[in-house]
C-alpha positions as YAML, in Angstrom:
chain: A
units: angstrom
residues:
- id: 1
  name: MET
  ca: [109.22, 58.69, -41.37]
- id: 2
  name: LYS
  ca: [107.79, 61.48, -39.04]
- id: 3
  name: ASN
  ca: [105.60, 62.44, -42.33]
- id: 4
  name: LEU
  ca: [104.43, 58.95, -42.49]
- id: 5
  name: PHE
  ca: [103.54, 58.72, -39.07]
- id: 6
  name: SER
  ca: [101.60, 62.07, -38.91]
- id: 7
  name: LYS
  ca: [99.29, 61.13, -41.98]
- id: 8
  name: SER
  ca: [98.75, 57.76, -40.50]
- id: 9
  name: PHE
  ca: [97.60, 59.57, -37.06]
- id: 10
  name: SER
  ca: [95.30, 62.13, -39.04]
- id: 11
  name: LYS
  ca: [93.56, 58.97, -40.85]
- id: 12
  name: LYS
  ca: [92.84, 57.34, -37.36]
- id: 13
  name: LYS
  ca: [91.64, 60.98, -35.83]
- id: 14
  name: LEU
  ca: [89.21, 61.37, -38.78]
- id: 15
  name: ALA
  ca: [87.98, 57.78, -38.50]
- id: 16
  name: VAL
  ca: [87.26, 58.22, -34.70]
- id: 17
  name: ILE
  ca: [85.78, 61.72, -35.38]
- id: 18
  name: SER
  ca: [83.62, 60.16, -38.16]
- id: 19
  name: ALA
  ca: [82.51, 57.21, -35.88]
- id: 20
  name: SER
  ca: [81.38, 59.54, -32.97]
- id: 21
  name: PHE
  ca: [79.32, 61.42, -35.27]
- id: 22
  name: LEU
  ca: [77.68, 58.38, -36.52]
- id: 23
  name: VAL
  ca: [76.81, 57.37, -32.92]
- id: 24
  name: PHE
  ca: [75.66, 60.59, -31.93]
- id: 25
  name: ALA
  ca: [73.22, 61.13, -35.10]
- id: 26
  name: ALA
  ca: [71.97, 57.41, -33.96]
- id: 27
  name: VAL
  ca: [71.44, 58.32, -30.16]
- id: 28
  name: PHE
  ca: [69.85, 61.63, -30.89]
- id: 29
  name: GLY
  ca: [67.84, 59.96, -33.62]
- id: 30
  name: ILE
  ca: [66.51, 57.57, -31.10]
- id: 31
  name: PHE
  ca: [66.16, 60.18, -28.66]
- id: 32
  name: LEU
  ca: [64.21, 62.26, -31.30]
- id: 33
  name: PHE
  ca: [62.02, 59.30, -32.06]
- id: 34
  name: GLU
  ca: [61.29, 58.39, -28.52]
- id: 35
  name: THR
  ca: [60.39, 61.73, -27.64]
- id: 36
  name: THR
  ca: [57.93, 62.85, -30.56]
- id: 37
  name: LYS
  ca: [55.70, 59.63, -29.58]
- id: 38
  name: LYS
  ca: [52.19, 60.24, -28.06]
- id: 39
  name: THR
  ca: [51.31, 58.70, -24.70]
- id: 40
  name: VAL
  ca: [47.91, 56.87, -24.99]
- id: 41
  name: ALA
  ca: [45.97, 55.32, -22.12]
- id: 42
  name: ILE
  ca: [43.81, 52.05, -24.08]
- id: 43
  name: THR
  ca: [41.68, 49.75, -22.11]
- id: 44
  name: LEU
  ca: [41.82, 46.30, -24.17]
- id: 45
  name: ASP
  ca: [39.10, 43.78, -23.40]
- id: 46
  name: GLY
  ca: [39.02, 45.18, -19.67]
- id: 47
  name: GLN
  ca: [42.99, 45.61, -19.40]
- id: 48
  name: LYS
  ca: [44.41, 49.00, -19.45]
- id: 49
  name: LYS
  ca: [47.89, 49.58, -20.52]
- id: 50
  name: VAL
  ca: [49.33, 52.86, -21.22]
- id: 51
  name: ILE
  ca: [51.49, 52.67, -24.51]
- id: 52
  name: LYS
  ca: [53.44, 55.43, -26.65]
- id: 53
  name: THR
  ca: [53.14, 55.58, -30.34]
- id: 54
  name: HIS
  ca: [53.53, 57.38, -33.54]
- id: 55
  name: ALA
  ca: [50.16, 56.19, -34.79]
- id: 56
  name: LYS
  ca: [48.30, 58.88, -36.69]
- id: 57
  name: THR
  ca: [44.97, 57.32, -36.19]
- id: 58
  name: ILE
  ca: [43.26, 54.73, -33.68]
- id: 59
  name: GLN
  ca: [43.05, 52.54, -37.04]
- id: 60
  name: ASP
  ca: [46.92, 52.76, -37.23]
- id: 61
  name: LEU
  ca: [47.54, 52.09, -33.36]
- id: 62
  name: PHE
  ca: [45.38, 48.83, -33.77]
- id: 63
  name: ASP
  ca: [47.43, 48.19, -36.88]
- id: 64
  name: GLU
  ca: [50.84, 48.92, -35.00]
- id: 65
  name: LEU
  ca: [49.57, 46.52, -32.43]
- id: 66
  name: ASP
  ca: [48.68, 43.80, -34.53]
- id: 67
  name: ILE
  ca: [45.08, 43.53, -33.20]
- id: 68
  name: SER
  ca: [42.67, 42.48, -35.90]
- id: 69
  name: LEU
  ca: [38.92, 44.20, -35.18]
- id: 70
  name: HIS
  ca: [35.45, 42.61, -35.97]
- id: 71
  name: SER
  ca: [32.71, 44.81, -37.18]
- id: 72
  name: LYS
  ca: [31.05, 43.90, -34.10]
- id: 73
  name: ASP
  ca: [33.47, 45.19, -31.83]
- id: 74
  name: TYR
  ca: [33.44, 48.30, -29.56]
- id: 75
  name: VAL
  ca: [35.80, 50.79, -30.12]
- id: 76
  name: PHE
  ca: [35.80, 54.38, -28.57]
- id: 77
  name: PRO
  ca: [36.82, 57.19, -29.91]
- id: 78
  name: THR
  ca: [36.09, 55.88, -33.57]
- id: 79
  name: LEU
  ca: [38.87, 54.46, -35.58]
- id: 80
  name: ASN
  ca: [39.55, 57.37, -37.65]
- id: 81
  name: THR
  ca: [39.85, 59.41, -34.77]
- id: 82
  name: GLU
  ca: [43.58, 61.17, -34.57]
- id: 83
  name: VAL
  ca: [45.52, 60.12, -31.93]
- id: 84
  name: LYS
  ca: [46.90, 62.90, -29.58]
- id: 85
  name: ASP
  ca: [48.79, 62.56, -25.87]
- id: 86
  name: ASN
  ca: [46.46, 61.42, -22.91]
- id: 87
  name: LEU
  ca: [44.01, 60.17, -25.47]
- id: 88
  name: LYS
  ca: [41.91, 57.30, -23.86]
- id: 89
  name: ILE
  ca: [41.00, 54.30, -26.05]
- id: 90
  name: VAL
  ca: [38.35, 51.85, -24.97]
- id: 91
  name: TRP
  ca: [38.28, 48.40, -26.70]
- id: 92
  name: LYS
  ca: [35.79, 45.43, -26.09]
- id: 93
  name: PRO
  ca: [36.01, 42.65, -28.63]
- id: 94
  name: ALA
  ca: [33.11, 41.14, -29.72]
- id: 95
  name: LYS
  ca: [32.23, 37.39, -28.33]
- id: 96
  name: GLN
  ca: [30.02, 34.58, -30.56]
- id: 97
  name: VAL
  ca: [27.02, 33.58, -28.50]
- id: 98
  name: GLN
  ca: [24.59, 31.24, -29.55]
- id: 99
  name: VAL
  ca: [21.14, 31.59, -28.09]
- id: 100
  name: VAL
  ca: [18.64, 28.85, -28.13]
- id: 101
  name: GLN
  ca: [14.85, 29.20, -27.36]
- id: 102
  name: GLY
  ca: [13.03, 25.68, -28.16]
- id: 103
  name: LYS
  ca: [13.81, 24.65, -31.73]
- id: 104
  name: GLU
  ca: [15.08, 28.10, -32.54]
- id: 105
  name: GLN
  ca: [18.71, 28.73, -32.88]
- id: 106
  name: LYS
  ca: [20.36, 31.80, -33.15]
- id: 107
  name: THR
  ca: [24.36, 32.99, -33.61]
- id: 108
  name: VAL
  ca: [25.14, 36.70, -32.60]
- id: 109
  name: TRP
  ca: [28.10, 38.79, -31.73]
- id: 110
  name: THR
  ca: [27.82, 40.72, -28.94]
- id: 111
  name: THR
  ca: [30.17, 43.20, -26.41]
- id: 112
  name: ALA
  ca: [27.16, 42.63, -23.58]
- id: 113
  name: GLU
  ca: [28.93, 41.83, -20.43]
- id: 114
  name: THR
  ca: [26.19, 39.61, -18.71]
- id: 115
  name: VAL
  ca: [23.57, 37.15, -20.14]
- id: 116
  name: LYS
  ca: [21.09, 39.93, -18.91]
- id: 117
  name: ASP
  ca: [22.53, 42.50, -20.96]
- id: 118
  name: LEU
  ca: [22.77, 40.41, -23.85]
- id: 119
  name: LEU
  ca: [18.92, 39.57, -23.42]
- id: 120
  name: LEU
  ca: [17.92, 43.11, -23.24]
- id: 121
  name: GLU
  ca: [20.41, 43.70, -26.37]
- id: 122
  name: GLN
  ca: [18.29, 41.30, -28.31]
- id: 123
  name: LYS
  ca: [15.11, 42.55, -26.93]
- id: 124
  name: ILE
  ca: [14.34, 38.97, -25.68]
- id: 125
  name: ILE
  ca: [11.82, 39.79, -22.82]
- id: 126
  name: ILE
  ca: [12.22, 36.84, -19.74]
- id: 127
  name: ASN
  ca: [9.24, 36.22, -17.90]
- id: 128
  name: GLU
  ca: [8.99, 35.56, -14.09]
- id: 129
  name: HIS
  ca: [8.79, 31.58, -14.32]
- id: 130
  name: ASP
  ca: [10.86, 31.38, -17.58]
- id: 131
  name: VAL
  ca: [14.56, 29.23, -17.07]
- id: 132
  name: VAL
  ca: [17.59, 30.93, -18.52]
- id: 133
  name: GLN
  ca: [20.81, 28.89, -18.47]
- id: 134
  name: PRO
  ca: [23.37, 30.30, -17.49]
- id: 135
  name: LYS
  ca: [21.83, 32.59, -14.89]
- id: 136
  name: PRO
  ca: [21.40, 36.34, -16.05]
- id: 137
  name: GLU
  ca: [24.29, 37.36, -13.86]
- id: 138
  name: GLU
  ca: [26.86, 35.08, -15.38]
- id: 139
  name: ALA
  ca: [29.96, 36.84, -17.57]
- id: 140
  name: ILE
  ca: [29.55, 36.56, -21.25]
- id: 141
  name: LYS
  ca: [32.11, 34.18, -22.81]
- id: 142
  name: ASN
  ca: [33.18, 33.54, -26.05]
- id: 143
  name: LYS
  ca: [31.17, 30.55, -27.83]
- id: 144
  name: MET
  ca: [28.63, 30.35, -24.70]
- id: 145
  name: GLN
  ca: [25.23, 28.91, -25.31]
- id: 146
  name: ILE
  ca: [22.33, 30.46, -23.82]
- id: 147
  name: GLY
  ca: [19.40, 28.30, -23.39]
- id: 148
  name: ILE
  ca: [16.00, 29.66, -22.65]
- id: 149
  name: LYS
  ca: [13.03, 27.95, -21.80]
- id: 150
  name: ARG
  ca: [9.61, 29.29, -21.80]
- id: 151
  name: ALA
  ca: [7.34, 28.42, -19.01]
- id: 152
  name: PHE
  ca: [3.67, 27.31, -19.29]
- id: 153
  name: PRO
  ca: [0.72, 26.83, -17.01]
- id: 154
  name: LEU
  ca: [-0.40, 23.43, -15.61]
- id: 155
  name: THR
  ca: [-2.66, 22.28, -13.06]
- id: 156
  name: LEU
  ca: [-1.18, 19.57, -10.50]
- id: 157
  name: VAL
  ca: [-3.06, 17.70, -8.28]
- id: 158
  name: ASP
  ca: [-1.01, 16.03, -5.53]
- id: 159
  name: GLY
  ca: [-2.91, 13.59, -3.42]
- id: 160
  name: GLY
  ca: [-6.33, 15.20, -4.23]
- id: 161
  name: LYS
  ca: [-5.09, 18.57, -3.58]
- id: 162
  name: LYS
  ca: [-5.22, 20.91, -6.74]
- id: 163
  name: GLN
  ca: [-2.85, 24.08, -7.55]
- id: 164
  name: GLN
  ca: [-1.82, 25.98, -10.81]
- id: 165
  name: VAL
  ca: [1.79, 25.98, -11.52]
- id: 166
  name: TRP
  ca: [4.36, 26.86, -13.97]
- id: 167
  name: SER
  ca: [6.73, 24.76, -15.80]
- id: 168
  name: THR
  ca: [9.42, 24.44, -18.15]
- id: 169
  name: SER
  ca: [9.83, 20.54, -18.13]
- id: 170
  name: THR
  ca: [9.57, 18.42, -21.01]
- id: 171
  name: THR
  ca: [8.40, 15.31, -19.43]
- id: 172
  name: VAL
  ca: [5.77, 14.50, -16.29]
- id: 173
  name: ALA
  ca: [9.01, 13.24, -14.72]
- id: 174
  name: ASP
  ca: [11.07, 16.33, -15.06]
- id: 175
  name: PHE
  ca: [8.18, 18.10, -14.39]
- id: 176
  name: LEU
  ca: [7.73, 16.14, -10.58]
- id: 177
  name: SER
  ca: [11.28, 16.95, -10.19]
- id: 178
  name: GLN
  ca: [11.26, 20.43, -10.88]
- id: 179
  name: GLN
  ca: [8.25, 20.93, -8.31]
- id: 180
  name: GLY
  ca: [10.15, 18.88, -5.68]
- id: 181
  name: ILE
  ca: [7.67, 15.87, -5.69]
- id: 182
  name: THR
  ca: [8.86, 12.45, -4.45]
- id: 183
  name: LEU
  ca: [7.02, 9.46, -5.31]
- id: 184
  name: LYS
  ca: [6.88, 6.51, -3.34]
- id: 185
  name: ASP
  ca: [6.87, 2.88, -4.54]
- id: 186
  name: LEU
  ca: [3.00, 2.52, -4.79]
- id: 187
  name: ASP
  ca: [2.25, 5.80, -5.93]
- id: 188
  name: ARG
  ca: [1.13, 6.34, -9.52]
- id: 189
  name: VAL
  ca: [1.10, 9.37, -11.79]
- id: 190
  name: GLU
  ca: [-1.63, 9.87, -14.66]
- id: 191
  name: PRO
  ca: [-0.04, 10.85, -17.55]
- id: 192
  name: LYS
  ca: [2.90, 8.39, -17.17]
- id: 193
  name: LEU
  ca: [6.49, 9.60, -16.21]
- id: 194
  name: HIS
  ca: [7.80, 9.55, -19.81]
- id: 195
  name: GLU
  ca: [5.16, 11.52, -21.34]
- id: 196
  name: THR
  ca: [5.64, 14.99, -22.58]
- id: 197
  name: VAL
  ca: [3.94, 17.94, -20.28]
- id: 198
  name: LYS
  ca: [1.77, 19.97, -22.50]
- id: 199
  name: LYS
  ca: [0.55, 23.64, -21.92]
- id: 200
  name: ASN
  ca: [-2.43, 23.58, -19.91]
- id: 201
  name: ALA
  ca: [-2.47, 19.71, -18.70]
- id: 202
  name: VAL
  ca: [-3.37, 17.87, -15.60]
- id: 203
  name: VAL
  ca: [-0.78, 16.09, -13.75]
- id: 204
  name: ASN
  ca: [-2.71, 14.03, -10.99]
- id: 205
  name: VAL
  ca: [-0.33, 12.56, -8.52]
- id: 206
  name: ILE
  ca: [-2.43, 9.55, -7.07]
- id: 207
  name: ARG
  ca: [-1.07, 8.54, -3.85]
- id: 208
  name: VAL
  ca: [-1.40, 4.89, -3.06]
- id: 209
  name: GLU
  ca: [-0.79, 3.01, 0.32]
- id: 210
  name: LYS
  ca: [-1.78, -0.34, 1.75]
- id: 211
  name: VAL
  ca: [-2.73, -0.64, 5.45]
- id: 212
  name: THR
  ca: [-3.79, -3.67, 7.47]
- id: 213
  name: ASP
  ca: [-7.20, -3.66, 9.35]
- id: 214
  name: VAL
  ca: [-8.35, -5.96, 11.81]
- id: 215
  name: VAL
  ca: [-12.32, -6.49, 12.24]
- id: 216
  name: GLU
  ca: [-14.09, -8.28, 14.83]
- id: 217
  name: GLU
  ca: [-17.37, -9.87, 13.73]
- id: 218
  name: PRO
  ca: [-19.98, -11.95, 15.75]
- id: 219
  name: ILE
  ca: [-21.16, -15.49, 15.06]
- id: 220
  name: ASN
  ca: [-24.56, -15.63, 15.33]
- id: 221
  name: PHE
  ca: [-25.91, -18.74, 17.61]
- id: 222
  name: ALA
  ca: [-28.66, -20.94, 16.08]
- id: 223
  name: VAL
  ca: [-31.75, -21.71, 18.17]
- id: 224
  name: VAL
  ca: [-31.87, -25.59, 18.53]
- id: 225
  name: THR
  ca: [-35.52, -26.71, 19.12]
- id: 226
  name: LYS
  ca: [-36.17, -30.04, 20.91]
- id: 227
  name: LYS
  ca: [-39.66, -31.51, 21.33]
- id: 228
  name: ASP
  ca: [-40.91, -32.24, 25.21]
- id: 229
  name: ALA
  ca: [-44.05, -34.18, 25.50]
- id: 230
  name: ASN
  ca: [-44.39, -32.81, 29.01]
- id: 231
  name: LEU
  ca: [-45.22, -29.12, 27.57]
- id: 232
  name: THR
  ca: [-48.52, -27.98, 26.16]
- id: 233
  name: LYS
  ca: [-48.61, -27.83, 22.40]
- id: 234
  name: GLY
  ca: [-47.77, -24.25, 21.17]
- id: 235
  name: SER
  ca: [-45.45, -23.28, 24.57]
- id: 236
  name: GLU
  ca: [-42.13, -23.31, 24.44]
- id: 237
  name: LYS
  ca: [-39.16, -23.27, 27.15]
- id: 238
  name: VAL
  ca: [-35.75, -22.00, 27.11]
- id: 239
  name: ILE
  ca: [-33.45, -24.91, 28.45]
- id: 240
  name: LYS
  ca: [-29.92, -23.03, 27.53]
- id: 241
  name: GLU
  ca: [-29.80, -19.20, 26.51]
- id: 242
  name: GLY
  ca: [-27.59, -18.66, 23.21]
- id: 243
  name: GLU
  ca: [-24.33, -16.98, 23.09]
- id: 244
  name: GLN
  ca: [-22.57, -15.35, 20.15]
- id: 245
  name: GLY
  ca: [-19.34, -16.28, 19.39]
- id: 246
  name: LEU
  ca: [-16.34, -13.75, 18.33]
- id: 247
  name: LEU
  ca: [-14.27, -13.91, 14.94]
- id: 248
  name: THR
  ca: [-11.20, -11.54, 13.98]
- id: 249
  name: LYS
  ca: [-10.55, -10.88, 10.26]
- id: 250
  name: LYS
  ca: [-7.51, -9.17, 8.99]
- id: 251
  name: TYR
  ca: [-7.79, -7.40, 5.70]
- id: 252
  name: GLU
  ca: [-5.21, -5.81, 3.70]
- id: 253
  name: VAL
  ca: [-6.83, -2.19, 2.50]
- id: 254
  name: VAL
  ca: [-5.57, -0.28, -0.15]
- id: 255
  name: LEU
  ca: [-6.40, 3.76, 0.08]
- id: 256
  name: GLU
  ca: [-6.16, 5.79, -2.98]
- id: 257
  name: ASN
  ca: [-5.54, 9.62, -1.74]
- id: 258
  name: GLY
  ca: [-6.82, 8.15, 1.96]
- id: 259
  name: LYS
  ca: [-9.66, 6.65, 0.47]
- id: 260
  name: GLU
  ca: [-10.47, 2.89, 0.55]
- id: 261
  name: VAL
  ca: [-10.82, 1.34, -3.19]
- id: 262
  name: SER
  ca: [-10.30, -2.31, -1.99]
- id: 263
  name: ARG
  ca: [-10.41, -4.63, 0.50]
- id: 264
  name: THR
  ca: [-8.78, -8.03, 0.78]
- id: 265
  name: LEU
  ca: [-9.22, -10.57, 3.52]
- id: 266
  name: ILE
  ca: [-5.59, -12.08, 4.53]
- id: 267
  name: SER
  ca: [-6.59, -14.28, 7.53]
- id: 268
  name: GLU
  ca: [-9.52, -14.82, 10.12]
- id: 269
  name: GLN
  ca: [-9.17, -16.26, 13.51]
- id: 270
  name: LYS
  ca: [-12.14, -17.62, 15.74]
- id: 271
  name: ILE
  ca: [-11.70, -15.88, 19.33]
- id: 272
  name: LYS
  ca: [-14.86, -17.52, 20.80]
- id: 273
  name: ASP
  ca: [-17.16, -20.60, 20.02]
- id: 274
  name: LYS
  ca: [-20.97, -19.90, 20.12]
- id: 275
  name: GLN
  ca: [-23.16, -21.22, 22.07]
- id: 276
  name: ASP
  ca: [-26.54, -22.33, 20.43]
- id: 277
  name: LYS
  ca: [-30.16, -21.50, 22.18]
- id: 278
  name: ILE
  ca: [-31.84, -24.79, 23.37]
- id: 279
  name: VAL
  ca: [-35.71, -24.66, 23.01]
- id: 280
  name: ALA
  ca: [-37.98, -27.01, 24.68]
- id: 281
  name: VAL
  ca: [-41.29, -27.07, 22.36]
- id: 282
  name: GLY
  ca: [-44.10, -28.63, 23.98]
- id: 283
  name: THR
  ca: [-46.20, -31.40, 21.87]
- id: 284
  name: LYS
  ca: [-48.98, -32.30, 24.50]
- id: 285
  name: VAL
  ca: [-52.29, -32.00, 23.41]
- id: 286
  name: ILE
  ca: [-55.02, -31.68, 25.60]
- id: 287
  name: SER
  ca: [-57.93, -33.55, 23.74]
- id: 288
  name: GLU
  ca: [-60.63, -31.71, 26.13]
- id: 289
  name: GLN
  ca: [-59.92, -28.26, 24.79]
- id: 290
  name: VAL
  ca: [-59.78, -29.47, 20.87]
- id: 291
  name: SER
  ca: [-62.88, -31.06, 21.08]
- id: 292
  name: ARG
  ca: [-64.77, -28.71, 22.44]
- id: 293
  name: GLY
  ca: [-63.60, -26.29, 19.79]
- id: 294
  name: SER
  ca: [-64.08, -23.28, 22.30]
- id: 295
  name: ALA
  ca: [-62.40, -21.15, 24.76]
- id: 296
  name: GLU
  ca: [-63.15, -21.55, 28.63]
- id: 297
  name: ASP
  ca: [-63.28, -18.39, 30.64]
- id: 298
  name: GLY
  ca: [-59.87, -17.77, 32.32]
- id: 299
  name: ARG
  ca: [-57.83, -20.41, 30.16]
- id: 300
  name: GLU
  ca: [-54.35, -19.52, 29.64]
- id: 301
  name: PHE
  ca: [-52.20, -20.94, 27.25]
- id: 302
  name: TYR
  ca: [-48.83, -20.05, 24.96]
- id: 303
  name: VAL
  ca: [-49.45, -19.48, 21.17]
- id: 304
  name: ASN
  ca: [-47.11, -18.46, 18.16]
- id: 305
  name: SER
  ca: [-47.84, -14.78, 17.34]
- id: 306
  name: THR
  ca: [-47.22, -12.70, 14.40]
- id: 307
  name: ALA
  ca: [-48.30, -9.33, 13.44]
- id: 308
  name: TYR
  ca: [-50.21, -7.72, 10.61]
- id: 309
  name: THR
  ca: [-51.50, -4.30, 9.16]
- id: 310
  name: ALA
  ca: [-54.65, -3.50, 7.33]
- id: 311
  name: SER
  ca: [-52.28, -2.47, 4.31]
- id: 312
  name: CYS
  ca: [-50.70, -5.89, 4.06]
- id: 313
  name: ASN
  ca: [-50.51, -7.45, 0.88]
- id: 314
  name: GLY
  ca: [-53.99, -9.10, -0.04]
- id: 315
  name: CYS
  ca: [-55.59, -7.21, 2.99]
- id: 316
  name: SER
  ca: [-58.81, -5.57, 2.30]
- id: 317
  name: GLY
  ca: [-58.99, -3.79, 5.45]
- id: 318
  name: ILE
  ca: [-62.09, -5.42, 6.88]
- id: 319
  name: THR
  ca: [-61.92, -8.39, 9.27]
- id: 320
  name: SER
  ca: [-63.99, -11.72, 8.88]
- id: 321
  name: SER
  ca: [-66.41, -10.20, 11.65]
- id: 322
  name: GLY
  ca: [-66.74, -7.14, 9.54]
- id: 323
  name: ILE
  ca: [-64.73, -4.24, 11.45]
- id: 324
  name: ASN
  ca: [-62.97, -1.84, 9.34]
- id: 325
  name: LEU
  ca: [-59.10, -1.49, 10.26]
- id: 326
  name: ARG
  ca: [-58.71, 1.86, 8.22]
- id: 327
  name: ALA
  ca: [-61.39, 3.40, 9.74]
- id: 328
  name: ASN
  ca: [-60.59, 2.16, 13.17]
- id: 329
  name: PRO
  ca: [-56.33, 1.93, 13.34]
- id: 330
  name: ASN
  ca: [-56.38, 2.07, 17.28]
- id: 331
  name: VAL
  ca: [-58.94, -0.92, 17.84]
- id: 332
  name: LYS
  ca: [-57.52, -3.70, 19.48]
- id: 333
  name: VAL
  ca: [-57.62, -6.99, 17.20]
- id: 334
  name: ILE
  ca: [-56.43, -10.40, 16.48]
- id: 335
  name: ALA
  ca: [-56.81, -13.04, 13.90]
- id: 336
  name: VAL
  ca: [-57.30, -16.51, 15.23]
- id: 337
  name: ASP
  ca: [-58.19, -20.30, 14.53]
- id: 338
  name: PRO
  ca: [-61.75, -20.42, 15.03]
- id: 339
  name: ARG
  ca: [-61.47, -23.80, 16.19]
- id: 340
  name: VAL
  ca: [-59.37, -22.86, 19.15]
- id: 341
  name: ILE
  ca: [-60.65, -19.37, 19.77]
- id: 342
  name: PRO
  ca: [-64.00, -18.56, 18.71]
- id: 343
  name: LEU
  ca: [-64.66, -15.45, 16.92]
- id: 344
  name: GLY
  ca: [-65.83, -12.47, 19.44]
- id: 345
  name: THR
  ca: [-63.82, -14.00, 22.20]
- id: 346
  name: LYS
  ca: [-62.10, -11.04, 24.42]
- id: 347
  name: VAL
  ca: [-58.90, -11.98, 25.19]
- id: 348
  name: TYR
  ca: [-55.69, -10.58, 26.89]
- id: 349
  name: VAL
  ca: [-52.65, -10.80, 25.28]
- id: 350
  name: GLU
  ca: [-49.22, -10.70, 26.79]
- id: 351
  name: GLY
  ca: [-47.28, -7.42, 25.51]
- id: 352
  name: TYR
  ca: [-50.24, -6.22, 23.49]
- id: 353
  name: GLY
  ca: [-53.18, -5.73, 25.88]
- id: 354
  name: TYR
  ca: [-56.66, -6.36, 26.01]
- id: 355
  name: ALA
  ca: [-58.36, -7.42, 22.34]
- id: 356
  name: VAL
  ca: [-61.00, -9.21, 20.55]
- id: 357
  name: ALA
  ca: [-60.90, -12.00, 18.31]
- id: 358
  name: ALA
  ca: [-62.35, -10.81, 15.29]
- id: 359
  name: ASP
  ca: [-60.30, -12.07, 12.27]
- id: 360
  name: THR
  ca: [-59.50, -15.15, 10.74]
- id: 361
  name: GLY
  ca: [-56.63, -16.01, 8.32]
- id: 362
  name: SER
  ca: [-55.38, -18.84, 5.78]
- id: 363
  name: ALA
  ca: [-52.06, -18.83, 7.61]
- id: 364
  name: ILE
  ca: [-53.57, -18.78, 11.06]
- id: 365
  name: ASN
  ca: [-53.98, -22.38, 12.23]
- id: 366
  name: GLY
  ca: [-54.25, -24.40, 15.40]
- id: 367
  name: TYR
  ca: [-52.51, -22.30, 18.20]
- id: 368
  name: LYS
  ca: [-51.51, -19.14, 16.35]
- id: 369
  name: ILE
  ca: [-52.88, -15.45, 16.40]
- id: 370
  name: ASP
  ca: [-51.96, -12.40, 14.29]
- id: 371
  name: VAL
  ca: [-51.63, -9.36, 15.87]
- id: 372
  name: PHE
  ca: [-53.25, -6.09, 14.63]
- id: 373
  name: PHE
  ca: [-51.11, -2.77, 14.42]
- id: 374
  name: PRO
  ca: [-52.20, 0.60, 12.43]
- id: 375
  name: THR
  ca: [-48.23, 0.92, 11.24]
- id: 376
  name: ASN
  ca: [-45.52, -1.35, 9.31]
- id: 377
  name: GLU
  ca: [-43.33, -0.17, 11.91]
- id: 378
  name: GLN
  ca: [-45.16, -1.38, 15.00]
- id: 379
  name: ALA
  ca: [-45.59, -4.60, 12.90]
- id: 380
  name: TYR
  ca: [-42.10, -5.05, 12.56]
- id: 381
  name: ARG
  ca: [-40.92, -4.33, 15.95]
- id: 382
  name: TRP
  ca: [-43.89, -7.13, 17.11]
- id: 383
  name: GLY
  ca: [-41.55, -9.83, 15.03]
- id: 384
  name: ASN
  ca: [-42.91, -13.28, 15.62]
- id: 385
  name: LYS
  ca: [-42.79, -14.62, 19.04]
- id: 386
  name: MET
  ca: [-44.52, -16.78, 21.56]
- id: 387
  name: VAL
  ca: [-46.75, -15.17, 23.73]
- id: 388
  name: LYS
  ca: [-49.31, -16.12, 26.60]
- id: 389
  name: ILE
  ca: [-52.88, -15.53, 25.96]
- id: 390
  name: LYS
  ca: [-55.79, -15.50, 28.54]
- id: 391
  name: VAL
  ca: [-59.62, -16.05, 27.29]
- id: 392
  name: LEU
  ca: [-61.72, -13.38, 29.39]
- id: 393
  name: ASN
  ca: [-64.98, -14.69, 28.29]
...
C-alpha cells in the first residue's frame, strides 16, 4: 500500500514539474519575443504612432500593419530600408483629385496638402484674375474636384462710363453679377443677359429712366381789326392791347444715360386765357388829297411801311429816279406810290428820319411806303408797321 502511494505521488510530482517547465518556457518565450522587438515612430497620414515590430524592412512593417500602398504614396525612408530601433517613418497616402480647366478634365494622384501645393506640383500657373475653386488654401481631400476658370479681358460700359475689366463668366448675366452691377427695371444690356461673354467683347449697360417734365408755353394773341369810318384811310388806332395766355404741358421724358431720347405729351392745362388785340383801321378817304395826286407841304398822315435792301430778289440797286443804292448805302430813300407822294418829295418818316421819295415798286400802292436800309438785318428789324409820315415840300 505504501509502495502504491509513493509511485502515485511521484507521478503527480513529475506532472507538476513538467507543467511548470512548460509555463516557464512559454513565459520566457513571450518575454524574449517582446524584448527583441524594435521601437519605431511612424506618422500615418498625419497621425503619429509608436509601435514595436519584428519587421525586417519598412515594406514588411506595412504588410504587418495590413496597409496597402499606392505607387503615388509618399513613404520615407524607402520601402527596402531596414527597420531599426527608434526609426522614424512617414507615410502620406496619395489622394485622387480631378482638375477641370474649361472643357479639359484631368485625374491625378497627389500627396500635396493644399490646392496651391497641387497646382505647383502640376505646374499649373494661375494668373491674378483667374478663379480657382476650392480656394488655394483649402486642404486636399480624396476625390476632390478642382475647377480653374481662366480670366479674359472685357470692356464694360456702365451708364456711358467705360472701363477695362477681367472676367471668368460664361454669360452676360453672370458677368454683371461678378462685377456687382445691379439692373433697374427699365435698364437694358447689350448683348442680352443670356448671351455668352466672349474675349475682348463690349458689354454695354444702358441706364434708362422716365421722368416727368412740366413746361409752360405762351398762347399768342391774335390781332383783330375793325374798320373805323372816323379814321383816315391808312391810319390805325389800338382799342385794346393784346395779352398772351399761358398753357402748361406735362411730358413723360425717357432718358438714356442721362440724355433725352423721347418725349411724350401726357396732359395739358390752360392756366390763363389770351386776350386778343383790337385795332381800328381807318377807312375815311380825303378826296381832295387823292384827286390832287400830290403831297401838300406840312401834311401828316399814317402809312403802312415795309423795308427793303439793294440786294433783294429782283432788285437792280438803282431807284426809279436813278440813285445807285449800292454805291450810296447810307442814303435815306423811300419807295412810294407817286399818286400819293410824288417822286422827289422830301419827307420825314417817324422812326426812320429825313428821306426822299426816290423809288417805286409794284407792291407799293396807295398809302404804303418801302423804307431802304443798307443791310438785311436792319430791314428785318424794321419789319411791317404803321408809321406817321410828314411831307416837307
